[in-house]
C-alpha positions as CSV (number, residue, x, y, z in Angstrom):
1,M,-106.6,-28.9,-52.8
2,L,-104.5,-25.7,-53.1
3,D,-107.2,-23.3,-54.0
4,L,-106.0,-20.9,-51.4
5,V,-102.3,-20.9,-50.5
6,S,-100.0,-18.5,-48.7
7,T,-98.2,-15.8,-50.5
8,D,-94.8,-17.4,-50.1
9,I,-96.0,-20.6,-51.7
10,W,-97.4,-18.7,-54.7
11,V,-94.1,-16.8,-55.0
12,M,-92.1,-20.1,-54.8
13,L,-94.3,-21.8,-57.4
14,S,-94.2,-18.8,-59.7
15,L,-90.4,-18.5,-59.7
16,A,-90.1,-22.3,-60.1
17,A,-92.4,-22.1,-63.1
18,L,-90.6,-19.1,-64.7
19,L,-87.2,-20.8,-64.4
20,A,-88.7,-24.2,-65.6
21,G,-90.1,-22.6,-68.7
22,F,-86.8,-21.0,-69.5
23,I,-84.8,-24.2,-69.0
24,D,-87.3,-26.4,-70.8
25,A,-87.2,-24.3,-73.9
26,I,-83.4,-24.5,-74.0
27,A,-82.7,-28.1,-73.3
28,G,-85.7,-29.7,-71.7
29,G,-86.1,-30.7,-68.0
30,G,-88.4,-28.1,-66.7
31,G,-90.5,-30.7,-65.0
32,L,-87.4,-31.5,-62.8
33,L,-88.2,-28.3,-61.1
34,T,-92.0,-27.9,-61.2
35,I,-92.9,-31.4,-60.0
36,P,-90.7,-31.2,-56.8
37,A,-92.1,-27.7,-56.2
38,L,-95.7,-28.9,-56.4
39,L,-94.9,-31.9,-54.2
40,F,-93.2,-29.6,-51.6
41,T,-96.6,-27.9,-51.2
42,G,-98.2,-31.1,-50.0
43,M,-100.2,-31.7,-53.2
44,P,-101.1,-35.4,-53.7
45,P,-98.8,-36.9,-56.4
46,H,-101.6,-37.6,-59.0
47,L,-102.8,-34.1,-58.6
48,A,-99.3,-32.7,-58.9
49,L,-98.7,-34.6,-62.1
50,G,-102.0,-33.4,-63.6
51,T,-101.4,-29.8,-62.5
52,N,-97.9,-29.9,-63.8
53,K,-99.2,-31.0,-67.2
54,L,-101.5,-28.0,-67.3
55,A,-98.7,-25.6,-66.5
56,A,-96.2,-27.3,-68.8
57,T,-98.5,-27.2,-71.8
58,F,-98.3,-23.4,-71.8
59,G,-94.5,-23.5,-72.0
60,S,-94.1,-26.3,-74.5
61,C,-96.7,-24.7,-76.8
62,T,-94.9,-21.3,-76.7
63,A,-91.5,-22.9,-77.3
64,S,-92.9,-25.1,-80.1
65,I,-94.5,-22.2,-82.0
66,T,-91.2,-20.2,-81.6
67,F,-89.1,-23.0,-83.1
68,Y,-91.6,-23.5,-85.9
69,R,-91.7,-19.9,-86.9
70,K,-87.9,-19.9,-87.0
71,R,-88.2,-22.8,-89.5
72,L,-86.4,-25.1,-87.0
73,F,-89.1,-27.8,-87.1
74,F,-90.9,-29.3,-90.1
75,P,-94.2,-31.1,-89.1
76,Q,-94.6,-33.0,-92.4
77,R,-91.3,-34.9,-91.7
78,W,-92.4,-36.0,-88.2
79,R,-96.0,-37.3,-88.7
80,W,-95.2,-40.7,-87.3
81,A,-93.5,-39.3,-84.2
82,M,-96.4,-37.0,-83.5
83,V,-99.0,-39.7,-83.7
84,C,-97.0,-42.2,-81.7
85,T,-96.2,-39.6,-79.1
86,A,-99.8,-38.9,-78.5
87,I,-100.6,-42.6,-78.2
88,G,-97.8,-43.2,-75.8
89,A,-98.7,-40.1,-73.6
90,M,-102.3,-41.3,-73.3
91,L,-101.2,-44.8,-72.2
92,G,-98.6,-43.4,-69.8
93,T,-101.1,-41.1,-68.1
94,I,-103.6,-43.9,-67.6
95,A,-100.9,-46.0,-66.2
96,A,-99.8,-43.3,-63.8
97,Y,-103.5,-42.8,-62.6
98,N,-103.6,-46.5,-61.7
99,I,-100.5,-46.5,-59.6
100,S,-101.2,-46.0,-55.9
101,S,-100.6,-42.6,-54.4
102,Q,-98.1,-44.1,-51.9
103,A,-96.1,-45.8,-54.6
104,L,-96.1,-42.7,-56.8
105,E,-95.1,-40.5,-53.8
106,K,-92.0,-42.7,-53.3
107,A,-91.2,-43.1,-57.0
108,L,-91.4,-39.5,-58.3
109,P,-88.5,-38.1,-56.2
110,A,-86.3,-41.0,-57.2
111,I,-87.2,-40.5,-60.9
112,V,-86.5,-36.7,-60.6
113,L,-83.1,-37.4,-59.0
114,C,-82.0,-40.1,-61.5
115,T,-83.1,-37.9,-64.4
116,A,-81.2,-34.9,-63.0
117,I,-78.0,-36.9,-62.6
118,Y,-78.4,-38.4,-66.1
119,T,-79.0,-35.0,-67.6
120,L,-76.0,-33.5,-65.8
121,I,-73.5,-36.2,-67.0
122,T,-74.9,-36.5,-70.5
123,K,-73.3,-34.3,-73.1
124,L,-75.5,-33.0,-75.9
125,K,-73.1,-33.6,-78.8
126,D,-73.9,-32.4,-82.2
127,E,-73.6,-35.4,-84.6
128,S,-75.1,-34.0,-87.7
129,N,-71.7,-33.3,-89.5
130,G,-73.1,-29.9,-90.4
131,N,-76.4,-31.0,-91.9
132,E,-79.4,-29.0,-91.0
133,F,-81.6,-32.1,-90.9
134,A,-81.5,-35.7,-91.8
135,A,-82.4,-36.7,-95.4
136,E,-85.3,-38.8,-94.1
137,A,-86.2,-39.5,-90.5
138,S,-87.0,-43.2,-90.2
139,P,-90.7,-43.9,-89.5
140,L,-89.8,-46.9,-87.4
141,K,-87.4,-44.9,-85.3
142,Q,-89.9,-42.1,-85.0
143,G,-92.6,-44.6,-83.9
144,L,-90.5,-46.2,-81.2
145,Q,-89.1,-42.9,-80.0
146,G,-92.6,-41.4,-79.9
147,V,-94.3,-44.3,-78.0
148,G,-91.5,-44.7,-75.5
149,L,-91.0,-41.0,-74.7
150,G,-94.7,-40.2,-74.9
151,F,-95.4,-43.0,-72.4
152,Y,-92.6,-41.7,-70.1
153,D,-94.0,-38.2,-70.2
154,G,-97.5,-39.5,-69.4
155,I,-96.4,-41.6,-66.4
156,A,-93.8,-39.3,-65.0
157,G,-92.5,-36.5,-67.2
158,P,-89.3,-34.9,-65.8
159,G,-86.6,-34.5,-68.4
160,T,-88.8,-35.6,-71.4
161,G,-87.6,-32.6,-73.5
162,A,-84.0,-33.4,-72.8
163,F,-84.5,-37.1,-73.7
164,W,-86.1,-36.0,-76.9
165,T,-83.2,-33.7,-77.8
166,L,-80.6,-36.4,-77.0
167,S,-82.4,-39.3,-78.7
168,T,-83.1,-37.2,-81.9
169,L,-79.4,-36.3,-82.0
170,K,-78.4,-39.9,-81.8
171,L,-81.2,-41.5,-84.0
172,H,-81.7,-39.0,-86.7
173,K,-78.4,-37.1,-86.9
174,L,-80.0,-33.7,-86.8
175,N,-77.9,-30.8,-85.5
176,L,-78.5,-29.6,-82.0
177,L,-80.8,-26.7,-82.8
178,F,-83.1,-28.7,-85.1
179,S,-83.1,-31.5,-82.5
180,S,-84.3,-29.0,-80.0
181,G,-87.1,-27.9,-82.4
182,V,-88.3,-31.6,-82.6
183,A,-88.1,-32.0,-78.9
184,R,-90.2,-28.9,-78.1
185,T,-93.0,-29.9,-80.5
186,M,-93.1,-33.6,-79.3
187,N,-93.0,-32.4,-75.7
188,F,-96.0,-30.2,-76.4
189,I,-98.0,-33.0,-78.0
190,S,-97.4,-35.4,-75.1
191,N,-98.1,-32.6,-72.5
192,A,-101.4,-31.7,-74.3
193,V,-102.6,-35.3,-74.6
194,S,-101.6,-36.1,-71.0
195,L,-103.4,-33.0,-69.8
196,V,-106.6,-33.9,-71.5
197,T,-106.4,-37.4,-70.0
198,F,-105.8,-36.0,-66.5
199,V,-108.7,-33.5,-66.9
200,I,-111.0,-36.4,-67.7
201,L,-109.7,-38.3,-64.6
202,G,-110.2,-35.2,-62.5
203,Q,-106.6,-34.7,-61.5
204,V,-105.9,-31.0,-62.2
205,N,-105.8,-28.0,-59.9
206,W,-106.8,-25.3,-62.4
207,L,-106.0,-22.3,-60.3
208,V,-102.4,-23.4,-59.5
209,G,-101.9,-24.8,-63.0
210,L,-103.0,-21.8,-64.9
211,S,-101.0,-19.3,-62.8
212,M,-97.9,-21.5,-63.1
213,G,-98.6,-21.9,-66.8
214,L,-98.5,-18.1,-67.4
215,C,-95.0,-18.0,-65.7
216,I,-93.8,-21.0,-67.7
217,M,-95.0,-19.4,-70.9
218,T,-93.0,-16.3,-70.2
219,G,-89.9,-18.3,-69.3
220,A,-90.4,-20.5,-72.4
221,Y,-90.5,-17.4,-74.7
222,L,-87.3,-16.1,-73.2
223,G,-85.7,-19.5,-73.2
224,A,-86.5,-20.4,-76.8
225,H,-85.1,-17.1,-78.1
226,S,-82.0,-17.6,-75.9
227,A,-81.5,-21.2,-77.2
228,I,-81.8,-20.0,-80.8
229,R,-79.3,-17.3,-80.3
230,F,-76.8,-18.8,-77.9
231,G,-77.2,-22.6,-78.1
232,A,-78.6,-25.4,-75.9
233,N,-76.2,-25.6,-72.9
234,L,-77.0,-22.5,-70.9
235,I,-76.9,-22.8,-67.1
236,R,-77.6,-26.5,-67.1
237,P,-75.1,-27.7,-64.4
238,V,-76.2,-25.2,-61.8
239,F,-79.8,-25.9,-62.6
240,I,-79.4,-29.7,-62.3
241,L,-77.5,-29.5,-59.1
242,G,-80.2,-27.4,-57.5
243,V,-82.9,-29.8,-58.7
244,S,-80.8,-32.7,-57.4
245,A,-80.7,-31.1,-53.9
246,M,-84.4,-30.7,-53.9
247,A,-84.9,-34.3,-55.1
248,I,-82.6,-35.7,-52.4
249,K,-84.8,-33.9,-49.8
250,L,-87.9,-35.4,-51.3
251,C,-86.4,-38.9,-51.4
252,W,-85.3,-38.5,-47.8
253,D,-88.9,-37.5,-46.8
254,A,-90.5,-40.2,-48.8
255,W,-88.2,-43.2,-48.1
256,L,-86.5,-42.4,-44.7
């Protein structure tokens, strides 16, 4: 348990959380930074996932509210996605809890690395043809999208926001900014449901999670406003390359 840690560890976690909140609010993928940072401290993988959910909930809530207030997300149009995301996140979290620590310790760095590479090579192309939002978001597509990405966020999590943005662009033909609004809210829902589940299972370090959460919230506020003003492709390549280097180190330690 990391109730008391050295100053340099606190500084590292705080800076990682601040940057993660900024990045997550722009294009998703903040967990690509915070989960490896928590694992670097020696925190057990189940506890790292639960603590990360506590921290991430601060940022996703802040970003979600910001996009909603800017009228870039309309909850009444996404009811199916919200319900199915919550269900998927709960099931994914329970699945993660039942995976052995040894297996999770080996799997998480690989997931982070693969997600980082995928995010780096995938272009977020606006396919809306100028429409602000789709005429009607398909309930079936919403449901499948919500269950699948909610489950992924519960069992692992890195890159969930980016996957939401990309899949919303492809499936519903929203423009990039509106897709980001959907992603931020769905990411908040899956984070919150997963957090509650991890709390019930006793897998949250409150001191670390709350302190990182405050930093993420600050970064998310700055990132959401930056995304709204400048677009969704800020500093992603440099960020992903840095995360990839960290993930490679974790993979080396876990596998070799």
